C-alpha positions as CSV (number, residue, x, y, z in Angstrom):
1,T,3.6,-26.0,37.1
2,Y,5.0,-26.4,33.6
3,V,8.3,-26.8,31.9
4,T,9.9,-25.0,28.9
5,L,12.7,-26.5,26.9
6,K,14.8,-24.4,24.7
7,V,17.6,-25.3,22.2
8,Q,18.9,-23.4,19.2
9,N,16.2,-20.7,19.4
10,V,13.4,-23.3,19.4
11,K,11.1,-23.5,22.5
12,S,8.6,-26.1,23.5
13,T,6.4,-26.1,26.6
14,T,4.7,-28.9,28.5
15,V,1.1,-28.8,29.7
16,A,0.6,-27.3,33.2
17,V,0.2,-29.8,36.0
18,R,-0.9,-29.2,39.6
19,G,0.5,-30.7,42.8
20,D,3.7,-30.9,44.8
21,Q,5.3,-33.5,42.5
22,P,4.2,-32.8,39.0
23,C,4.8,-35.3,36.3
24,W,4.6,-34.5,32.6
25,E,5.6,-37.7,30.8
26,Q,5.9,-35.7,27.5
27,D,8.4,-36.3,24.7
28,F,10.0,-33.5,22.7
29,M,12.2,-33.7,19.7
30,F,14.5,-31.1,18.4
31,E,16.7,-31.1,15.3
32,I,20.2,-30.1,16.4
33,S,22.9,-28.6,14.1
34,R,25.3,-27.2,16.7
35,L,26.6,-29.5,19.4
36,D,28.5,-26.6,21.1
37,L,25.2,-25.3,22.6
38,G,23.0,-26.6,25.4
39,L,19.5,-27.6,26.3
40,I,17.8,-25.1,28.7
41,V,15.1,-26.5,30.9
42,E,13.0,-24.1,33.0
43,V,10.4,-25.0,35.5
44,W,7.6,-22.4,36.1
45,N,4.8,-22.0,38.5
46,K,1.7,-20.7,36.7
47,G,0.2,-17.6,38.3
48,L,-3.0,-15.6,37.9
49,I,-1.2,-12.5,36.6
50,W,2.3,-13.7,35.9
51,D,4.3,-16.9,36.1
52,T,7.2,-17.5,38.5
53,L,10.4,-19.2,37.6
54,V,11.1,-22.1,40.0
55,G,14.6,-22.9,38.5
56,T,16.7,-23.7,35.4
57,V,18.9,-26.5,34.3
58,W,21.4,-26.2,31.4
59,I,22.6,-29.4,29.8
60,A,25.5,-29.4,27.4
61,L,24.5,-31.1,24.2
62,K,27.9,-32.8,24.1
63,A,27.0,-34.5,27.4
64,I,23.9,-36.1,26.0
65,H,24.3,-39.7,24.9
66,Q,22.9,-41.4,21.8
67,S,20.2,-44.0,22.2
68,D,17.0,-45.2,20.5
69,E,15.4,-46.3,23.7
70,E,14.1,-44.5,26.8
71,G,16.3,-44.6,29.8
72,P,15.8,-44.2,33.6
73,G,16.5,-40.5,33.4
74,E,18.7,-38.4,35.6
75,W,17.8,-36.1,38.5
76,S,19.1,-32.5,37.9
77,T,19.0,-29.7,40.5
78,L,17.2,-26.6,39.4
79,E,19.4,-23.5,39.8
80,A,18.3,-19.9,40.3
81,E,20.6,-18.2,37.8
82,V,21.9,-18.7,34.3
83,V,25.6,-18.1,33.4
84,M,26.1,-16.1,30.2
85,K,29.1,-16.1,27.8
86,H,29.1,-14.1,24.5
87,D,25.3,-13.5,24.8
88,E,24.6,-17.3,25.1
89,I,23.7,-19.3,28.2
90,C,26.6,-21.6,29.0
91,G,25.5,-22.9,32.5
92,T,23.6,-22.3,35.6
93,K,24.4,-21.5,39.3
94,N,23.0,-21.1,42.8
95,P,21.1,-24.4,43.4
96,T,17.5,-24.3,44.6
97,P,15.9,-27.1,46.7
98,H,14.1,-28.4,43.6
99,K,15.0,-31.2,41.3
100,I,13.7,-32.5,38.0
101,L,14.0,-36.0,36.5
102,L,14.9,-35.8,32.8
103,D,15.6,-38.5,30.2
104,T,17.6,-36.8,27.4
105,R,19.1,-38.6,24.4
106,F,20.1,-38.2,20.8
107,E,18.2,-40.3,18.3
108,L,19.7,-40.7,14.8
109,P,17.5,-39.8,11.9
110,L,15.6,-42.6,10.2
């Protein structure tokens, strides 16, 4: 299983981890210029021929708080479908039984 994170046409991917409760413990940093967008988090099962999408979470950038320290994170339900508006993802729908623990925050530049 692995996770992709996408924001403002930038994509990052975690390493693949095996098991029922994978844990990545990876940090990612993105430079943001548009707060009207969202962070798209996708969880994938790695396959031999092709990978299968487990679910997606969309987090509005406006909903992310500013902090210089790690927090406890927040559990988000993975959903089966994305909601589109004007050719951009603006949400997700149809919950799956899967959840992901994410710690998202804005850090101010040095």
